[in-house]
N, C-alpha and C positions, 0 to 999 in steps of 0.2 A: 427690829430696830437695832441699829449698831450702838455700840457704847459711844456715849458722849453726844449723841444726836438728839437727846431730849429724854425726859423720863417722866413718868407718871407713878405716884405712890399714894396709896391709901392706908391711913391708920385709922383706928377707932375714932379718933378725935379730929384728925386734920387730913385734908386731901391736898396733893401738890402736883403741879405740872411745870416742868422747866422749859426753858427755851421758847418762851412765848414772845414773839417779836411784834412790837408795836411798829407799824410800817412808817416810812418817812413821809413827811408832809411838805408843805410849802416853806415853813420856817424851821421846823424841828427835824433832826435826822432820826433814823430808825433806832429803837431802843429795845433791849431784851430784858425780860422779867422771868421771875419765878413766881407763879400764882399759888397762893395757898387758900383754903377756905376752912373754917371751922364753924362752931356754933354761933359765933359772934358776927362773922362777916367774911369778906373777901380782902386778901392782902395781895397787893401787887409790888413785889420787892424788886427794884432795879438791880440787875446784875451786870450790866455793861452796855456797850454800843451794840446796836442791832445791825442787820443786814437786809438787803432786798431778797426776800425769799424767792427762789425761782428765777432769779436774774440770770440772763445769758446774753453776753455781747453779740451783736449781729454782724454779719458780713464775713467775708473769708478770713480776714486777719483777726477780727474779733473772735471768731469761732476757734481759732488756734491760740494765738498768743494772749488774747483778752480773757479767755476762759481760764487759762492757767494762772494769770494774775489774780482773778476773781476768787478762785478756789484757794489760793495762797492766803489772801487777805481774810477771807471767811474762815479758813481753817484756824488762823491765828486768833481771831475774834472768838471762835467757839472754844478754843482751848483756855483762853483767859476766863471765859464765862463759866466754863465747867469747873475751874478752880474756885471761883466765887461761890457757885451753887453748892459745891462740896463743903464749904465752910459756913453755910447758912444754918441758923439754929431754929428749928421749927418750934421749939419750946419757949422761944423768946421772940415772937413775931413782932410785937409792939416795939421792942428794942431795935429790931432789924429795920422797921419802917423809919424810926427816928435817925438811925445811923446812915441810911442810904439815901442820899439826895435823889428825888424823883420817884420815890416809892410812895405808896398810898394804901390807906386802910378804908374800906367802904363797909359800913354796917349793912346787914341784909335788908333793912328797911329802906335803904337808899338805891338798892340794886333792882333794875327793871329791865324790861324789853330785851331779854336774853335771847340771842340767836346763835345757832351753830349752823354753819353752811359750808358747802364746798364752792370755792371760788371758780371763775371761768378758766383758771389755769390748773384746776384739779386739787388745789391746796386747801386744807381745812382752815376755817376762820371762826373765831369766837368774838362775838360782839355783845355789848350790853351798855346800859345807861347807868351811870352812878351819880346820883344827885342831878345836877344840871349838865353834867359832861358825858360825852360818849367815849367809850373805850373800845378798841379794836385790836385784836391779836391774831397774828398768823403763825402757822406752823409748818414744819417740813412735811413733805409727802409721805403718806403711810401712817400719819398720826391721828387719823379720823376717829377711830375707836376710843382712844385715850381722851381726846378733846370732848367727845360726846359724853363719855363716863364722868369726866370732871364736872361738866356743866349739869349733868343729871343729878349730881350729889347736892346741888344747891336747893335750898328751900324756895319754893315758888310762891310769890306774893300776888 
């Protein structure tokens, strides 16, 4: 894994995985999160705009000019997110959720239907249900083991 491409960290009390991207939908754009879990539950801390993981413009022009533009935009987004991730305080996750619009805390009693899979494009995905809402996060290629380890640390209900 290259620096800034995402990280996975385990301490005795808290596990963390960065650059978890909630993919775009019909109404909402992609968003990026740092996910933390501790004995209380799962924290999804919004760190900024997301991007379409694995996106590649098609066609001859898209493959040359388009990809360079996509790489520049995504690089800028990742740089901004890395700065936010660096400033997150794992000792004050409740405060981080309150301070960052779009962040959420889910107690373990509400988390169900956890799945980790490899998508059709070869990228890892973590999905689960939290209360009545479904959550889905995608990760860059090569992060399968860290996504699996992160989800395996969760208590199963």
